[in-house]
KEVEX-722351 format. One record per residue (C-alpha): residue in three letters; x, y negated, z negated. Coordinates in nm, 2 decimals. Layout:
! KEVEX-722351
@residuo ALA&x X&y Y&z Z
...
***
This chain:
! KEVEX-722351
@residuo VAL&x 1.01&y -0.52&z -0.37
@residuo VAL&x 0.83&y -0.37&z -0.07
@residuo PHE&x 0.49&y -0.22&z -0.07
@residuo SER&x 0.20&y -0.15&z 0.16
@residuo PRO&x -0.13&y -0.31&z 0.05
@residuo PHE&x -0.30&y -0.13&z 0.34
@residuo SER&x -0.19&y 0.21&z 0.22
@residuo VAL&x -0.30&y 0.14&z -0.14
@residuo GLN&x -0.63&y -0.01&z -0.03
@residuo THR&x -0.71&y 0.28&z 0.20
@residuo ALA&x -0.66&y 0.54&z -0.08
@residuo LEU&x -0.87&y 0.33&z -0.31
@residuo ALA&x -1.13&y 0.28&z -0.04
@residuo LEU&x -1.17&y 0.66&z 0.00
@residuo ALA&x -1.22&y 0.68&z -0.37
@residuo TYR&x -1.47&y 0.40&z -0.36
@residuo MET&x -1.68&y 0.61&z -0.13
@residuo GLY&x -1.74&y 0.84&z -0.43
@residuo ALA&x -1.78&y 0.57&z -0.70
@residuo ASP&x -2.10&y 0.44&z -0.85
@residuo GLY&x -2.22&y 0.20&z -1.12
@residuo THR&x -1.96&y -0.02&z -1.30
@residuo THR&x -1.67&y 0.17&z -1.15
@residuo ALA&x -1.79&y 0.09&z -0.80
@residuo ALA&x -1.87&y -0.27&z -0.89
@residuo GLU&x -1.52&y -0.33&z -1.03
@residuo MET&x -1.35&y -0.17&z -0.73
@residuo ALA&x -1.56&y -0.38&z -0.49
@residuo GLN&x -1.47&y -0.70&z -0.67
@residuo GLY&x -1.10&y -0.61&z -0.71
@residuo LEU&x -1.05&y -0.50&z -0.35
@residuo HIS&x -1.29&y -0.77&z -0.20
@residuo PHE&x -1.51&y -0.50&z -0.06
@residuo GLU&x -1.87&y -0.55&z 0.04
@residuo ASP&x -2.13&y -0.38&z -0.18
@residuo ASP&x -2.24&y -0.18&z 0.13
@residuo VAL&x -2.04&y 0.14&z 0.12
@residuo ASP&x -2.12&y 0.22&z 0.48
@residuo ALA&x -1.99&y -0.12&z 0.60
@residuo VAL&x -1.66&y -0.06&z 0.41
@residuo ALA&x -1.63&y 0.28&z 0.57
@residuo ASP&x -1.71&y 0.15&z 0.92
@residuo ASN&x -1.45&y -0.13&z 0.88
@residuo HIS&x -1.18&y 0.12&z 0.79
@residuo LYS&x -1.28&y 0.35&z 1.08
@residuo SER&x -1.24&y 0.05&z 1.31
@residuo LEU&x -0.89&y -0.02&z 1.18
@residuo PHE&x -0.79&y 0.35&z 1.22
@residuo ASP&x -0.93&y 0.36&z 1.57
@residuo HIS&x -0.75&y 0.03&z 1.66
@residuo HIS&x -0.41&y 0.15&z 1.54
@residuo ALA&x -0.46&y 0.49&z 1.70
@residuo GLN&x -0.44&y 0.32&z 2.04
@residuo HIS&x -0.09&y 0.19&z 1.96
@residuo GLY&x 0.18&y 0.46&z 1.92
@residuo SER&x 0.38&y 0.24&z 1.68
@residuo VAL&x 0.15&y 0.29&z 1.39
@residuo LYS&x 0.04&y 0.63&z 1.25
@residuo ILE&x -0.22&y 0.65&z 0.97
@residuo ALA&x -0.32&y 0.98&z 0.80
@residuo ASN&x -0.55&y 1.07&z 0.51
@residuo LYS&x -0.58&y 1.39&z 0.32
@residuo ILE&x -0.79&y 1.52&z 0.04
@residuo TYR&x -0.65&y 1.80&z -0.19
@residuo LEU&x -0.89&y 1.99&z -0.40
@residuo ALA&x -0.82&y 2.22&z -0.69
@residuo ASN&x -0.93&y 2.57&z -0.63
@residuo GLY&x -1.29&y 2.60&z -0.75
@residuo PHE&x -1.35&y 2.22&z -0.77
@residuo ASN&x -1.68&y 2.13&z -0.60
@residuo VAL&x -1.72&y 1.80&z -0.40
@residuo LYS&x -2.05&y 1.67&z -0.27
@residuo PRO&x -2.10&y 1.74&z 0.10
@residuo THR&x -2.21&y 1.38&z 0.16
@residuo PHE&x -1.87&y 1.25&z 0.04
@residuo MET&x -1.67&y 1.51&z 0.24
@residuo GLN&x -1.87&y 1.42&z 0.56
@residuo LEU&x -1.81&y 1.05&z 0.51
@residuo ALA&x -1.44&y 1.11&z 0.44
@residuo ALA&x -1.41&y 1.32&z 0.76
@residuo GLU&x -1.61&y 1.10&z 0.99
@residuo LYS&x -1.49&y 0.75&z 0.88
@residuo PHE&x -1.15&y 0.82&z 0.73
@residuo TYR&x -1.05&y 1.12&z 0.95
@residuo SER&x -0.95&y 1.29&z 0.63
@residuo ALA&x -0.91&y 1.67&z 0.63
@residuo ALA&x -0.94&y 1.87&z 0.30
@residuo GLU&x -0.72&y 2.15&z 0.16
@residuo ASN&x -0.74&y 2.36&z -0.15
@residuo ILE&x -0.44&y 2.39&z -0.37
@residuo ASP&x -0.36&y 2.55&z -0.70
@residuo THR&x -0.31&y 2.26&z -0.94
@residuo SER&x -0.25&y 2.49&z -1.23
@residuo ASP&x 0.10&y 2.53&z -1.07
@residuo GLY&x 0.21&y 2.17&z -1.07
@residuo ALA&x 0.53&y 2.24&z -0.89
@residuo SER&x 0.36&y 2.42&z -0.61
@residuo ALA&x 0.09&y 2.16&z -0.57
@residuo ALA&x 0.35&y 1.88&z -0.56
@residuo ARG&x 0.55&y 2.06&z -0.29
@residuo THR&x 0.24&y 2.10&z -0.08
@residuo ILE&x 0.15&y 1.73&z -0.11
@residuo ASN&x 0.50&y 1.60&z -0.06
@residuo SER&x 0.56&y 1.82&z 0.24
@residuo TRP&x 0.25&y 1.67&z 0.41
@residuo VAL&x 0.36&y 1.32&z 0.33
@residuo GLU&x 0.71&y 1.38&z 0.47
@residuo SER&x 0.56&y 1.51&z 0.79
@residuo GLN&x 0.33&y 1.21&z 0.83
@residuo THR&x 0.61&y 0.95&z 0.76
@residuo ASN&x 0.89&y 1.09&z 0.97
@residuo ASP&x 1.06&y 1.21&z 0.65
@residuo LYS&x 1.09&y 0.85&z 0.52
@residuo ILE&x 0.87&y 0.91&z 0.21
@residuo LYS&x 1.00&y 1.20&z 0.00
@residuo ASP&x 0.88&y 1.32&z -0.35
@residuo LEU&x 0.58&y 1.10&z -0.37
@residuo VAL&x 0.44&y 1.30&z -0.66
@residuo GLN&x 0.60&y 1.49&z -0.94
@residuo PRO&x 0.47&y 1.82&z -1.07
@residuo SER&x 0.36&y 1.64&z -1.39
@residuo ASP&x 0.15&y 1.39&z -1.19
@residuo VAL&x -0.07&y 1.66&z -1.03
@residuo GLN&x -0.06&y 1.94&z -1.30
@residuo ASP&x -0.42&y 2.04&z -1.37
@residuo SER&x -0.57&y 1.76&z -1.15
@residuo VAL&x -0.90&y 1.83&z -0.98
@residuo SER&x -0.83&y 1.63&z -0.66
@residuo VAL&x -0.56&y 1.41&z -0.50
@residuo LEU&x -0.65&y 1.16&z -0.23
@residuo VAL&x -0.35&y 1.08&z -0.02
@residuo ASN&x -0.28&y 0.81&z 0.24
@residuo ALA&x 0.03&y 0.79&z 0.46
@residuo VAL&x 0.13&y 0.52&z 0.70
@residuo HIS&x 0.43&y 0.52&z 0.94
@residuo PHE&x 0.54&y 0.23&z 1.16
@residuo LYS&x 0.82&y 0.23&z 1.42
@residuo ALA&x 0.87&y -0.03&z 1.69
@residuo ASP&x 1.15&y -0.20&z 1.89
@residuo TRP&x 1.20&y -0.57&z 1.89
@residuo MET&x 1.06&y -0.75&z 2.19
@residuo ILE&x 1.40&y -0.91&z 2.20
@residuo LYS&x 1.67&y -0.69&z 2.05
@residuo PHE&x 1.98&y -0.79&z 1.87
@residuo LYS&x 2.31&y -0.69&z 2.02
@residuo LYS&x 2.52&y -0.47&z 1.79
@residuo THR&x 2.83&y -0.65&z 1.91
@residuo ASP&x 2.70&y -0.97&z 1.76
@residuo THR&x 2.65&y -0.83&z 1.41
@residuo ARG&x 2.91&y -0.96&z 1.17
@residuo SER&x 2.99&y -0.93&z 0.80
@residuo LYS&x 2.87&y -1.25&z 0.64
@residuo PRO&x 2.77&y -1.36&z 0.29
@residuo PHE&x 2.41&y -1.33&z 0.17
@residuo TRP&x 2.34&y -1.57&z -0.11
@residuo LEU&x 2.17&y -1.42&z -0.42
@residuo SER&x 2.19&y -1.75&z -0.60
@residuo ASN&x 2.36&y -2.09&z -0.55
@residuo SER&x 2.69&y -1.94&z -0.67
@residuo GLN&x 2.67&y -1.56&z -0.61
@residuo SER&x 2.68&y -1.38&z -0.28
@residuo LYS&x 2.73&y -1.04&z -0.13
@residuo SER&x 2.87&y -0.93&z 0.20
@residuo VAL&x 2.61&y -0.79&z 0.44
@residuo ASP&x 2.58&y -0.69&z 0.81
@residuo MET&x 2.43&y -1.01&z 0.96
@residuo MET&x 2.26&y -0.97&z 1.30
@residuo SER&x 2.26&y -1.27&z 1.53
@residuo GLN&x 2.09&y -1.40&z 1.85
@residuo ASP&x 1.98&y -1.71&z 2.03
@residuo SER&x 1.63&y -1.65&z 2.18
@residuo THR&x 1.28&y -1.79&z 2.18
@residuo PHE&x 1.06&y -1.71&z 1.88
@residuo GLY&x 0.76&y -1.85&z 1.69
@residuo TYR&x 0.92&y -2.10&z 1.46
@residuo GLY&x 0.79&y -2.36&z 1.21
@residuo GLU&x 0.93&y -2.60&z 0.95
@residuo PHE&x 0.72&y -2.68&z 0.64
@residuo ASP&x 0.78&y -2.88&z 0.31
@residuo ASP&x 1.00&y -2.63&z 0.14
@residuo PHE&x 1.04&y -2.34&z 0.38
@residuo LYS&x 1.09&y -2.23&z 0.74
@residuo ALA&x 0.89&y -1.95&z 0.91
@residuo LEU&x 0.99&y -1.72&z 1.19
@residuo ARG&x 0.78&y -1.47&z 1.38
@residuo MET&x 0.95&y -1.19&z 1.56
@residuo LEU&x 0.74&y -0.98&z 1.80
@residuo TYR&x 0.76&y -0.60&z 1.86
@residuo LYS&x 0.71&y -0.42&z 2.19
@residuo ASN&x 0.38&y -0.24&z 2.26
@residuo THR&x 0.20&y -0.35&z 1.96
@residuo ASP&x 0.02&y -0.66&z 1.83
@residuo LEU&x 0.21&y -0.64&z 1.50
@residuo SER&x 0.50&y -0.87&z 1.42
@residuo LEU&x 0.75&y -0.95&z 1.15
@residuo VAL&x 0.70&y -1.29&z 0.97
@residuo VAL&x 1.00&y -1.41&z 0.77
@residuo ILE&x 0.95&y -1.69&z 0.52
@residuo LEU&x 1.28&y -1.86&z 0.43
@residuo PRO&x 1.29&y -2.11&z 0.15
@residuo ASN&x 1.50&y -2.42&z 0.22
@residuo GLU&x 1.69&y -2.38&z -0.10
@residuo ARG&x 1.89&y -2.07&z -0.19
@residuo GLU&x 1.71&y -2.03&z -0.51
@residuo GLY&x 1.37&y -2.15&z -0.38
@residuo LEU&x 1.19&y -1.81&z -0.34
@residuo ARG&x 1.03&y -1.83&z -0.69
@residuo GLN&x 0.87&y -2.16&z -0.60
@residuo VAL&x 0.76&y -2.06&z -0.25
@residuo GLU&x 0.64&y -1.70&z -0.31
@residuo PRO&x 0.35&y -1.75&z -0.56
@residuo ARG&x 0.15&y -1.96&z -0.31
@residuo PHE&x 0.12&y -1.66&z -0.08
@residuo TRP&x 0.02&y -1.42&z -0.36
@residuo GLU&x -0.24&y -1.67&z -0.48
@residuo GLU&x -0.37&y -1.73&z -0.13
@residuo GLU&x -0.30&y -2.10&z -0.15
@residuo ALA&x -0.13&y -2.05&z 0.19
@residuo ASP&x -0.31&y -1.86&z 0.46
@residuo ILE&x -0.07&y -1.65&z 0.66
@residuo MET&x -0.29&y -1.65&z 0.97
@residuo ALA&x -0.32&y -2.03&z 0.95
@residuo LEU&x 0.05&y -2.06&z 0.91
@residuo LEU&x 0.10&y -1.84&z 1.22
@residuo GLY&x -0.12&y -2.08&z 1.41
@residuo GLN&x 0.12&y -2.36&z 1.33
@residuo LEU&x 0.43&y -2.19&z 1.47
@residuo GLN&x 0.57&y -2.31&z 1.80
@residuo MET&x 0.76&y -2.10&z 2.05
@residuo SER&x 1.11&y -2.26&z 2.02
@residuo ARG&x 1.46&y -2.17&z 2.12
@residuo THR&x 1.61&y -2.06&z 1.79
@residuo HIS&x 1.94&y -1.94&z 1.66
@residuo VAL&x 1.85&y -1.65&z 1.43
@residuo GLU&x 2.07&y -1.47&z 1.17
@residuo LEU&x 1.90&y -1.19&z 0.99
@residuo PRO&x 2.06&y -0.92&z 0.77
@residuo LYS&x 2.02&y -0.55&z 0.85
@residuo PHE&x 1.85&y -0.41&z 0.54
@residuo LYS&x 1.67&y -0.11&z 0.39
@residuo ILE&x 1.45&y -0.15&z 0.09
@residuo GLU&x 1.27&y 0.13&z -0.10
@residuo PHE&x 1.02&y 0.09&z -0.38
@residuo GLU&x 0.79&y 0.31&z -0.59
@residuo ALA&x 0.54&y 0.24&z -0.86
@residuo LYS&x 0.25&y 0.38&z -1.06
@residuo LEU&x -0.03&y 0.13&z -1.02
@residuo LYS&x -0.26&y 0.20&z -1.31
@residuo PRO&x -0.14&y -0.11&z -1.51
@residuo THR&x -0.17&y -0.34&z -1.21
@residuo LEU&x -0.51&y -0.22&z -1.10
@residuo THR&x -0.63&y -0.24&z -1.46
@residuo GLN&x -0.51&y -0.60&z -1.47
@residuo MET&x -0.70&y -0.66&z -1.15
@residuo GLY&x -1.02&y -0.57&z -1.32
@residuo MET&x -1.05&y -0.21&z -1.21
@residuo GLY&x -0.97&y -0.04&z -1.54
@residuo THR&x -1.30&y 0.16&z -1.58
@residuo MET&x -1.20&y 0.42&z -1.32
@residuo PHE&x -0.91&y 0.52&z -1.55
@residuo THR&x -1.13&y 0.59&z -1.85
@residuo GLU&x -1.39&y 0.83&z -1.97
@residuo ARG&x -1.65&y 0.58&z -1.86
@residuo ALA&x -1.55&y 0.63&z -1.49
@residuo ASP&x -1.84&y 0.71&z -1.26
@residuo PHE&x -1.75&y 0.91&z -0.94
@residuo SER&x -2.09&y 1.07&z -0.92
@residuo LYS&x -2.11&y 1.02&z -0.55
@residuo LEU&x -1.80&y 1.24&z -0.52
@residuo THR&x -1.88&y 1.52&z -0.76
@residuo SER&x -2.12&y 1.62&z -1.03
@residuo ALA&x -1.82&y 1.68&z -1.26
@residuo ARG&x -1.70&y 1.41&z -1.50
@residuo ILE&x -1.37&y 1.29&z -1.36
@residuo ALA&x -1.15&y 0.98&z -1.38
@residuo VAL&x -0.84&y 0.85&z -1.20
@residuo GLY&x -0.52&y 0.96&z -1.38
@residuo ASP&x -0.30&y 0.73&z -1.18
@residuo VAL&x -0.24&y 0.58&z -0.84
@residuo ILE&x 0.12&y 0.64&z -0.72
@residuo HIS&x 0.27&y 0.44&z -0.44
@residuo LYS&x 0.60&y 0.46&z -0.24
@residuo ALA&x 0.72&y 0.24&z 0.04
@residuo VAL&x 1.03&y 0.19&z 0.25
@residuo ILE&x 1.13&y -0.05&z 0.53
@residuo GLU&x 1.45&y -0.05&z 0.75
@residuo VAL&x 1.54&y -0.33&z 0.98
@residuo ASP&x 1.83&y -0.32&z 1.23
@residuo GLU&x 1.93&y -0.44&z 1.58
@residuo LYS&x 1.69&y -0.22&z 1.76
@residuo GLY&x 1.37&y -0.28&z 1.55
@residuo THR&x 1.19&y -0.18&z 1.24
@residuo GLU&x 1.08&y 0.15&z 1.08
@residuo ALA&x 0.86&y 0.14&z 0.78
@residuo ALA&x 0.65&y 0.39&z 0.59
@residuo ALA&x 0.43&y 0.41&z 0.28
@residuo ALA&x 0.22&y 0.66&z 0.10
@residuo THR&x -0.03&y 0.64&z -0.18
@residuo ALA&x -0.17&y 0.93&z -0.40
@residuo LEU&x -0.48&y 0.88&z -0.61
@residuo VAL&x -0.50&y 1.16&z -0.87
@residuo PHE&x -0.83&y 1.26&z -1.02
@residuo LYS&x -0.85&y 1.45&z -1.35
@residuo LEU&x -1.14&y 1.58&z -1.56
@residuo THR&x -1.23&y 1.32&z -1.83
@residuo ALA&x -1.19&y 1.58&z -2.10
@residuo GLY&x -0.82&y 1.55&z -2.03
@residuo MET&x -0.81&y 1.17&z -2.05
@residuo PRO&x -0.67&y 0.99&z -2.35
@residuo PRO&x -0.95&y 0.88&z -2.59
@residuo PRO&x -1.06&y 0.51&z -2.56
@residuo PRO&x -0.93&y 0.28&z -2.83
@residuo PRO&x -1.13&y 0.28&z -3.15
@residuo GLN&x -1.43&y 0.04&z -3.16
@residuo LYS&x -1.38&y -0.28&z -3.35
@residuo GLN&x -1.64&y -0.38&z -3.62
@residuo PHE&x -1.79&y -0.72&z -3.64
@residuo VAL&x -2.10&y -0.72&z -3.87
@residuo ALA&x -2.22&y -1.07&z -3.96
@residuo ASP&x -2.42&y -0.98&z -4.27
@residuo HIS&x -2.28&y -1.25&z -4.50
@residuo PRO&x -2.24&y -1.63&z -4.47
@residuo PHE&x -2.04&y -1.74&z -4.17
***
């Protein structure tokens, strides 16, 4: 699995600018945002400005609006000034045409790495689609030599392996040994970003090591502070991983379910009654001897609440007899 929390968060942050009431409160809690919308907007602007100074990272936001759909000027101004987001009108009554327009823009912003982010059925009769695209490409500070790449086994379990192209080099990297895993930090040229690889000591140890990072028991930044520059023999497979998902179930599980229902409140975005139909995410990463190229895109689709599925029937609990 590969995904970009930054891309997902950015698309949701843009929607958060238009949220109010319970919807905004849930989004703030689920995304660990401040209650101050202006502060959230300023923080994102600072991130965009920082990465704009480094050619390795490209971030773009776009707002697509159905013809005739009105958005409040205050939201559009905030989106333009803080998220550098342009707006474009599209005909969402023609889902195929709308999808082509959106997908073409995403491809252009991700060096053609992300294709077909949305399907016609995703955007058919939508009123707005907020889109974020991120592209990263950088060379290793210390490149691998192609002549040192060999076919070697990659162990899927204690007994099962597959042959992969394994890169190899002896150089100085940030390295650390911990109770049940090793960590390696590999730097890129012309950027402050790096690749951190967490390698369990046991072939089947990932399930035990991985949860602590999701649950924030282990702080990545604290871990990086414990790495020491060491002469290290590194073997790393060349790989390409792609992933796509619709995030409505996940975001609902994270406590942000109201924005997908008729109770959604995006009154700072528009006077119309709208809700999020779904949040669609796609990501890809490719690692080879030269460096890394990665891309991700997220589309947040708004629809009129009249087109939303009805809420589940209300349960009845009337204590009008002995209990």
